[in-house]
Wavefront OBJ file of the C-alpha trace (Angstrom):
o trace
v -20.813 -89.305 79.144
v -20.835 -90.970 75.818
v -21.551 -89.205 72.547
v -24.835 -91.009 71.955
v -26.165 -90.121 75.401
v -25.440 -86.454 74.804
v -27.270 -86.583 71.478
v -30.355 -88.202 73.151
v -30.545 -85.520 75.781
v -30.378 -82.809 73.160
v -33.031 -84.475 71.034
v -35.237 -84.939 74.071
v -34.960 -81.281 75.006
v -35.723 -80.282 71.413
v -38.754 -82.607 71.307
v -40.127 -81.102 74.535
v -39.916 -77.612 73.098
v -41.625 -78.746 69.904
v -44.480 -80.304 71.851
v -44.995 -77.189 73.852
v -45.201 -75.127 70.677
v -47.764 -77.393 69.076
v -49.905 -77.288 72.168
v -49.887 -73.523 72.194
v -51.013 -73.463 68.623
v -53.881 -75.845 69.380
v -54.954 -73.844 72.422
v -55.088 -70.704 70.271
v -56.876 -72.489 67.431
v -60.101 -70.535 67.802
v -58.318 -67.292 67.257
v -56.323 -68.627 64.430
v -59.385 -70.055 62.850
v -61.258 -66.777 63.186
v -58.441 -64.866 61.691
v -58.127 -67.349 58.908
v -61.805 -66.909 58.100
v -61.505 -63.141 57.927
v -58.184 -63.020 56.094
v -59.243 -63.576 52.467
v -61.061 -60.211 52.017
v -58.447 -58.235 53.842
v -55.660 -59.910 51.997
v -57.358 -59.235 48.644
v -57.677 -55.541 49.420
v -54.130 -55.393 50.566
v -53.023 -57.237 47.469
v -55.059 -54.921 45.251
v -53.583 -51.905 47.019
v -50.084 -53.276 46.664
v -50.758 -54.009 42.959
v -51.975 -50.426 42.450
v -48.952 -49.058 44.251
v -46.750 -51.290 42.162
v -48.468 -50.107 38.974
v -48.067 -46.470 39.966
v -44.467 -47.117 40.869
v -43.944 -48.781 37.480
v -45.608 -45.835 35.705
v -43.469 -43.370 37.662
v -40.387 -45.434 36.897
v -41.315 -45.597 33.191
v -41.997 -41.849 33.107
v -38.661 -41.203 34.791
v -36.949 -43.525 32.340
v -38.642 -41.721 29.434
v -37.526 -38.308 30.812
v -34.028 -39.630 31.290
v -34.032 -41.037 27.743
v -35.322 -37.707 26.314
v -32.682 -35.750 28.228
v -30.025 -38.157 27.009
v -31.296 -37.748 23.423
v -31.229 -33.924 23.703
v -27.745 -34.056 25.220
v -26.569 -36.269 22.363
v -28.102 -33.893 19.787
v -26.483 -30.857 21.468
v -23.154 -32.628 21.580
v -23.517 -33.599 17.884
v -24.350 -29.984 16.931
v -21.361 -28.633 18.891
v -19.138 -31.235 17.273
v -20.453 -30.285 13.806
v -19.812 -26.579 14.532
v -16.269 -27.356 15.654
v -15.686 -29.401 12.537
v -17.009 -26.585 10.317
v -14.821 -23.952 12.082
v -11.806 -26.231 11.815
v -12.573 -26.802 8.106
v -12.820 -23.048 7.456
v -9.562 -22.392 9.329
v -7.905 -25.213 7.419
v -9.173 -23.769 4.134
v -7.773 -20.314 4.974
v -4.476 -21.805 6.062
v -4.360 -23.883 2.886
v -4.951 -20.800 0.740
v -2.231 -18.838 2.513
v 0.120 -21.817 2.301
v -0.689 -22.161 -1.401
v 0.096 -18.473 -1.986
v 3.372 -18.796 -0.120
v 4.253 -22.047 -1.861
v 3.515 -20.498 -5.222
v 5.715 -17.508 -4.381
v 8.528 -19.774 -3.185
v 8.211 -21.948 -6.283
v 8.405 -18.899 -8.505
v 11.440 -17.673 -6.544
v 13.154 -21.063 -6.913
v 12.356 -21.108 -10.626
v 13.851 -17.638 -11.026
v 16.915 -18.734 -9.073
v 17.357 -21.702 -11.415
v 16.849 -19.461 -14.436
v 19.380 -17.024 -12.996
v 21.864 -19.850 -12.433
v 21.477 -20.937 -16.051
v 21.915 -17.335 -17.180
v 25.004 -16.979 -14.991
v 26.477 -20.163 -16.469
v 25.745 -18.943 -19.991
v 27.277 -15.567 -19.106
v 30.405 -17.302 -17.772
v 30.747 -19.295 -20.985
v 30.215 -16.143 -23.022
v 32.844 -14.354 -20.911
v 35.306 -17.193 -21.546
v 34.668 -16.925 -25.279
v 35.116 -13.180 -25.090
v 38.463 -13.620 -23.278
v 39.670 -15.938 -26.013
v 38.496 -13.513 -28.676
v 40.201 -10.638 -26.834
v 43.489 -12.557 -26.813
v 43.232 -13.138 -30.568
v 42.305 -9.498 -31.010
v 45.297 -8.446 -28.893
v 47.632 -10.421 -31.151
v 46.111 -8.796 -34.178
v 46.467 -5.365 -32.570
v 50.177 -5.989 -31.829
v 50.747 -6.936 -35.444
v 48.804 -3.880 -36.505
v 50.866 -1.641 -34.199
v 54.106 -2.999 -35.680
v 52.760 -2.289 -39.129
v 51.695 1.150 -37.960
v 55.216 1.774 -36.572
v 56.744 0.969 -39.933
v 54.179 3.134 -41.617
v 54.915 5.913 -39.100
v 58.605 5.838 -39.948
v 57.732 6.154 -43.605
v 55.272 8.906 -42.772
v 57.907 10.760 -40.726
v 60.233 10.781 -43.669
v 57.507 12.095 -45.867
v 56.508 14.610 -43.198
v 60.016 15.999 -43.138
v 59.766 16.561 -46.841
v 56.401 18.263 -46.413
v 57.641 20.372 -43.494
v 59.708 22.565 -45.685
v 56.843 22.999 -48.071
v 54.605 23.760 -45.118
v 56.929 26.445 -43.827
v 56.607 28.260 -47.052
v 52.854 27.725 -47.080
v 52.652 29.031 -43.493
v 54.015 32.371 -44.473
v 51.368 32.628 -47.148
v 48.638 31.449 -44.707
v 49.653 34.075 -42.127
v 49.114 36.763 -44.649
v 45.703 35.366 -45.525
v 44.766 35.055 -41.783
v 45.520 38.705 -41.163
v 43.270 39.642 -44.036
v 40.460 37.352 -42.705
v 40.831 38.845 -39.199
v 40.267 42.303 -40.542
v 37.137 41.048 -42.344
v 35.860 39.301 -39.169
v 36.316 42.474 -37.121
v 34.176 44.345 -39.580
v 31.495 41.601 -39.414
v 31.472 41.719 -35.570
v 30.966 45.449 -35.616
v 27.992 45.033 -37.962
v 26.506 42.265 -35.754
v 26.908 44.430 -32.627
v 25.041 47.222 -34.329
v 22.193 44.854 -35.255
v 22.094 43.490 -31.630
v 21.792 47.023 -30.261
v 18.925 47.727 -32.619
v 17.145 44.473 -31.568
v 17.610 45.331 -27.866
v 16.104 48.763 -28.432
v 13.115 47.178 -30.206
v 12.525 44.713 -27.384
v 12.771 47.447 -24.768
v 10.127 49.418 -26.627
v 7.860 46.351 -26.764
v 8.363 45.729 -23.028
v 7.405 49.307 -22.197
v 4.291 48.977 -24.334
v 3.352 45.696 -22.629
v 3.871 47.246 -19.190
v 1.578 50.121 -20.111
v -1.193 47.720 -21.285
v -3.879 46.696 -18.701
v -3.259 43.317 -17.021
v -5.705 40.423 -16.623
v -7.620 40.750 -13.354
v -7.316 37.062 -12.342
v -9.953 34.914 -10.627
v -10.215 36.826 -7.353
v -9.830 40.103 -9.208
v -12.879 39.262 -11.317
v -14.892 38.660 -8.168
v -14.038 42.160 -6.900
v -14.647 43.617 -10.361
v -11.288 45.297 -10.955
v -8.088 44.830 -12.967
v -4.656 44.495 -11.390
v -3.541 47.796 -12.931
v -6.425 49.734 -11.384
v -6.226 51.383 -7.951
v -6.854 49.094 -4.996
v -10.582 48.493 -4.743
v -12.558 46.991 -1.908
v -15.840 45.139 -1.882
v -18.223 44.435 0.943
v -18.285 40.804 2.071
v -21.913 39.789 1.610
v -23.893 36.670 0.668
v -23.411 37.283 -3.046
v -19.658 37.536 -2.673
v -19.554 34.399 -0.493
v -21.524 32.495 -3.116
v -19.034 33.549 -5.791
v -16.137 32.447 -3.579
v -17.815 29.077 -3.004
v -18.269 28.561 -6.753
v -14.627 29.487 -7.342
v -13.379 26.973 -4.754
v -15.672 24.220 -6.065
v -14.413 24.900 -9.599
v -10.849 24.433 -8.283
v -11.760 20.831 -7.233
v -12.047 21.475 -3.483
v -15.485 19.883 -3.358
v -18.730 21.283 -2.005
v -18.281 20.421 1.680
v -14.741 21.753 1.930
v -15.592 24.903 -0.033
v -18.581 25.675 2.235
v -16.515 25.086 5.385
v -13.662 27.350 4.239
v -15.920 30.226 3.131
v -17.924 29.960 6.372
v -14.722 30.329 8.395
v -13.648 33.275 6.237
v -16.993 35.021 6.762
v -17.043 34.582 10.542
v -16.889 38.054 12.105
v -16.235 39.747 8.748
v -19.677 40.044 7.130
v -20.302 43.610 5.979
v -16.596 44.513 5.972
v -14.929 45.774 2.812
v -12.031 43.603 1.680
v -9.419 43.893 -1.070
v -8.179 41.079 -3.308
v -4.985 40.864 -1.260
v -6.926 40.562 2.000
v -9.210 37.869 0.540
v -6.187 35.917 -0.700
v -4.570 36.151 2.723
v -7.749 34.948 4.475
v -8.209 32.113 1.988
v -4.547 31.070 2.298
v -4.870 31.052 6.110
v -7.937 28.791 6.005
v -6.334 26.408 3.474
v -3.158 26.268 5.582
v -5.217 25.495 8.691
v -6.889 22.562 6.888
v -3.620 21.261 5.408
v -1.232 21.602 8.371
v -2.262 18.344 10.137
v -1.604 16.406 6.901
v 1.859 17.840 6.206
v 4.044 15.007 7.514
v 7.105 13.361 5.922
v 7.207 9.629 5.347
v 8.331 8.012 8.635
v 11.491 5.908 8.716
v 11.714 2.845 10.969
v 14.705 0.942 12.397
v 13.601 -2.372 10.878
v 15.521 -3.498 7.794
v 14.434 -3.580 5.127
v 11.652 -1.035 5.517
v 9.128 -2.150 2.876
v 7.391 0.674 0.990
v 4.534 -0.445 -1.284
v 3.597 2.110 -3.972
v 0.062 1.865 -5.430
v -2.175 3.924 -7.703
v -4.167 3.902 -10.920
v -2.716 3.841 -14.430
v -0.746 6.930 -15.363
v -0.704 8.479 -11.890
v 3.104 8.747 -11.841
v 4.071 5.799 -9.610
v 7.235 4.895 -11.534
v 8.659 8.425 -11.639
v 7.773 8.938 -7.965
v 9.657 5.764 -6.997
v 12.718 6.944 -8.929
v 12.628 10.354 -7.241
v 12.139 8.846 -3.767
v 15.027 6.419 -4.338
v 17.291 9.299 -5.372
v 16.378 11.350 -2.285
v 16.827 8.441 0.141
v 20.166 7.525 -1.421
v 21.316 11.150 -1.156
v 20.392 10.950 2.551
v 22.768 8.000 2.997
v 20.206 5.173 2.828
v 20.749 1.970 0.833
v 17.745 1.406 -1.417
v 16.473 -1.492 -3.552
v 13.631 -1.209 -6.091
v 11.362 -4.101 -7.132
v 9.681 -3.668 -10.532
v 6.355 -5.242 -9.560
v 4.493 -4.076 -12.685
v 5.225 -7.341 -14.498
v 2.288 -6.906 -16.886
v 3.983 -4.183 -18.981
v 7.525 -4.559 -20.272
v 7.675 -0.794 -20.854
v 7.011 -0.161 -17.154
v 9.980 -2.330 -16.153
v 12.253 -0.601 -18.657
v 11.117 2.820 -17.454
v 11.831 1.891 -13.830
v 15.281 0.593 -14.799
v 16.031 3.981 -16.383
v 14.997 5.753 -13.188
v 17.040 3.278 -11.140
v 20.125 4.085 -13.236
v 19.535 7.802 -12.713
v 19.233 7.336 -8.960
v 22.094 4.823 -8.752
v 19.837 2.185 -7.185
v 19.556 -1.519 -8.163
v 16.243 -2.641 -9.719
v 14.985 -6.219 -9.328
v 12.908 -7.458 -12.266
v 11.033 -10.562 -13.375
v 9.973 -11.812 -16.832
v 6.877 -10.191 -18.296
v 3.689 -11.825 -17.020
v 5.296 -13.242 -13.862
v 3.496 -13.280 -10.534
v 4.182 -9.876 -8.872
v 3.583 -11.347 -5.398
v 6.401 -13.824 -6.027
v 8.707 -10.993 -7.110
v 7.841 -9.064 -3.931
v 8.717 -12.114 -1.817
v 12.017 -12.588 -3.671
v 12.847 -8.877 -3.367
v 12.309 -8.940 0.419
v 14.704 -11.868 0.746
v 17.385 -10.156 -1.365
v 16.995 -6.815 0.428
v 17.366 -8.622 3.767
v 20.502 -10.450 2.575
v 22.051 -7.219 1.285
v 21.178 -5.295 4.454
v 19.224 -2.659 2.508
v 17.525 0.111 4.484
v 14.546 0.509 2.154
v 12.745 -1.687 -0.373
v 10.466 0.239 -2.767
v 7.959 -2.064 -4.504
v 6.221 -0.830 -7.651
v 2.815 -2.294 -8.538
v 0.801 -2.491 -11.730
v -1.478 0.451 -12.381
v -5.052 -0.596 -11.751
v -8.481 0.990 -11.780
v -10.163 1.106 -8.395
v -13.357 -0.425 -9.862
v -11.626 -3.546 -11.274
v -12.143 -6.297 -8.683
v -9.718 -8.761 -10.308
v -6.854 -6.289 -10.362
v -7.493 -5.178 -6.799
v -7.496 -8.831 -5.663
v -4.037 -9.198 -7.225
v -2.895 -6.272 -5.066
v -4.426 -7.941 -1.987
v -2.415 -11.089 -2.790
v 0.813 -9.056 -2.868
v -0.006 -7.667 0.583
v -0.735 -11.179 1.936
v 2.564 -12.590 0.653
v 4.519 -9.615 2.042
v 2.932 -10.124 5.474
v 3.762 -13.819 5.376
v 7.420 -12.798 5.141
v 7.127 -9.952 7.669
v 3.884 -9.512 9.666
v 4.602 -5.776 10.102
v 5.117 -5.146 6.365
v 4.457 -3.186 4.291
v 5.650 -0.520 6.705
v 4.453 2.241 4.350
v 1.808 2.077 1.622
v 2.001 5.181 -0.561
v -0.906 6.071 -2.842
v 0.230 8.188 -5.811
v -2.495 10.516 -7.122
v -2.641 12.482 -10.362
v -3.725 16.060 -9.607
v -5.452 16.288 -12.993
v -8.010 13.632 -12.009
v -9.883 16.139 -9.834
v -12.651 14.825 -7.592
v -12.055 11.232 -8.793
v -9.070 11.212 -6.432
v -11.502 10.971 -3.494
v -12.924 7.635 -4.667
v -9.400 6.356 -5.383
v -8.289 7.107 -1.814
v -11.388 5.432 -0.348
v -10.952 2.202 -2.356
v -7.189 1.820 -1.925
v -7.397 2.649 1.778
v -9.896 -0.154 2.350
v -7.848 -2.688 0.372
v -4.183 -1.866 1.040
v -4.316 0.217 4.256
v -2.853 3.384 2.689
v -0.508 5.211 5.088
v 0.326 8.332 3.043
v -0.253 10.264 -0.179
v 1.953 11.698 -2.934
v 0.318 14.160 -5.368
v 1.912 14.462 -8.829
v 1.562 16.729 -11.865
v 0.850 19.906 -9.915
v 3.072 21.685 -12.437
v 0.585 21.064 -15.269
v -3.007 22.076 -15.858
v -4.265 20.701 -12.523
v -6.319 23.074 -10.417
v -4.847 21.524 -7.281
v -7.765 22.116 -4.930
v -8.533 18.396 -4.626
v -5.572 18.088 -2.251
v -7.435 20.360 0.203
v -10.538 18.160 -0.081
v -8.440 15.030 0.568
v -6.855 16.497 3.687
v -10.247 17.704 4.934
v -12.046 14.379 4.351
v -9.444 11.666 5.056
v -6.700 13.342 7.099
v -4.042 11.075 5.564
v -0.436 12.352 5.645
v 0.665 14.120 2.461
v 4.364 13.300 2.173
v 5.363 14.994 -1.075
v 4.189 16.691 -4.273
v 5.535 16.259 -7.802
v 6.213 19.464 -9.712
v 8.117 18.256 -12.785
v 9.733 15.366 -14.680
v 13.311 15.798 -13.446
v 14.700 13.513 -10.740
v 14.812 16.369 -8.212
v 11.241 17.543 -8.942
v 9.702 15.958 -5.824
v 9.284 18.383 -2.943
v 8.236 17.890 0.654
v 4.693 19.146 1.165
v 4.583 22.615 2.772
v 1.011 23.793 3.534
v 1.872 27.508 3.591
v 3.705 27.429 0.254
v 0.930 25.293 -1.237
v -1.808 27.669 -0.009
v 0.088 30.702 -1.307
v 0.604 29.114 -4.722
v -3.029 27.940 -4.904
v -4.458 31.373 -4.063
v -1.881 33.356 -6.047
v -0.815 35.164 -2.874
v 2.790 35.388 -4.008
v 1.783 37.080 -7.294
v 2.172 40.830 -7.540
v -1.162 42.559 -7.072
l 1 2 3 4 5 6 7 8 9 10 11 12 13 14 15 16 17 18 19 20 21 22 23 24 25 26 27 28 29 30 31 32 33 34 35 36 37 38 39 40 41 42 43 44 45 46 47 48 49 50 51 52 53 54 55 56 57 58 59 60 61 62 63 64 65 66 67 68 69 70 71 72 73 74 75 76 77 78 79 80 81 82 83 84 85 86 87 88 89 90 91 92 93 94 95 96 97 98 99 100 101 102 103 104 105 106 107 108 109 110 111 112 113 114 115 116 117 118 119 120 121 122 123 124 125 126 127 128 129 130 131 132 133 134 135 136 137 138 139 140 141 142 143 144 145 146 147 148 149 150 151 152 153 154 155 156 157 158 159 160 161 162 163 164 165 166 167 168 169 170 171 172 173 174 175 176 177 178 179 180 181 182 183 184 185 186 187 188 189 190 191 192 193 194 195 196 197 198 199 200 201 202 203 204 205 206 207 208 209 210 211 212 213 214 215 216 217 218 219 220 221 222 223 224 225 226 227 228 229 230 231 232 233 234 235 236 237 238 239 240 241 242 243 244 245 246 247 248 249 250 251 252 253 254 255 256 257 258 259 260 261 262 263 264 265 266 267 268 269 270 271 272 273 274 275 276 277 278 279 280 281 282 283 284 285 286 287 288 289 290 291 292 293 294 295 296 297 298 299 300 301 302 303 304 305 306 307 308 309 310 311 312 313 314 315 316 317 318 319 320 321 322 323 324 325 326 327 328 329 330 331 332 333 334 335 336 337 338 339 340 341 342 343 344 345 346 347 348 349 350 351 352 353 354 355 356 357 358 359 360 361 362 363 364 365 366 367 368 369 370 371 372 373 374 375 376 377 378 379 380 381 382 383 384 385 386 387 388 389 390 391 392 393 394 395 396 397 398 399 400 401 402 403 404 405 406 407 408 409 410 411 412 413 414 415 416 417 418 419 420 421 422 423 424 425 426 427 428 429 430 431 432 433 434 435 436 437 438 439 440 441 442 443 444 445 446 447 448 449 450 451 452 453 454 455 456 457 458 459 460 461 462 463 464 465 466 467 468 469 470 471 472 473 474 475 476 477 478 479 480 481 482 483 484 485 486 487 488 489 490 491 492 493 494 495 496 497 498 499 500 501 502 503 504 505 506 507 508 509 510 511 512 513
């Protein structure tokens, strides 16, 4: 079959189907026409309904878009606030790091400057030494010439001496006779002096007997009991009046109100109404003071780290410099290698005084020019002590009042620089207290402990007019270790703190009743 025939058949079949469809539509025309007549109202309602649904859908979509936009805005604001907080924290951290880096850089710059100055001084010293060697050589030549001249003069003198020897022999005989006569006169003078000494001894013995027979002073506790030390042993009933007198006595000795009340309350427990002597009261008081002081009686700890950095702080005139010298002497005697840093760069006299103590103790003292940064000196001293393998580095600081903020900030800077070099340093911070300051020592301990983390106390000048009771108040209130007490100006006048000996000395228990 040809292609065109096939196409006709297909078209014919398609035309037949099309005709059949048109006929069906015509046959159903009444229905279609009826539907078409009714469709406009129904279609309008449906269109209106679809428009309303579309409007509601648009409103819901817009509301959802607005909620999404609001949530996005809030999220962006929260993210911006978090970012701002992070930036502020990072800025603060950067500022602190910059300050610490500036402190360290300043200390290193000062150390480098001192190293350069030291190099220049060393070079000048070498040149001076060379000049001195040349001068010594010239001087040696002059001395040789002088010795030759002296030898010639000695030969001439020997000749003359031989001539004088004979004359001297004759004079010696005459002198021997005179010496014998003077010896006889001296023997007579010694006899007279011995007689006068015996008379003086007899006079003093008589005065001593008279003084022994005179009534003695009753002392503080003796006055409370109303007797003198030369009277027979008297006893007094322990009552409220006597306790009040004891409290006043302890407060007057700088123990403070709280400590005095606590000690007298412990003394009175189980003893009210009993009759006690002065000796018994002293023993009870010494026991209570010892009980308070025993937990604080601890020596300064030594650590294996080298160098062990010991920072010494305190107010003006408390005895820091002398205490450092005494500590250095004791540590050196114990076989430790010690280095001292003269950190009080504000007073030239303080540096000179520490150098004197260093010479006495046989310990090197590192110094810096007057007015230099003490924190820089501390940094330099730690480096030198580490290079030399020193066991201990004792750092002196400028005396400062605890109510001077600027001076205390300088001390805080020293601590920061030390910890930059060694995070565990200073390993010990000793606060030196003057016993004559009385109750003011309590405020000193509080301030220095907050600023420099005080690890132990040293009390000085207990050999003077100090009443000494403030040490009991310090142990009772703060509980800090009391490493040592100063009892004099000599290099060995620094003793380990013993609570029993201290209590006995404070109460007069060792004195003869």
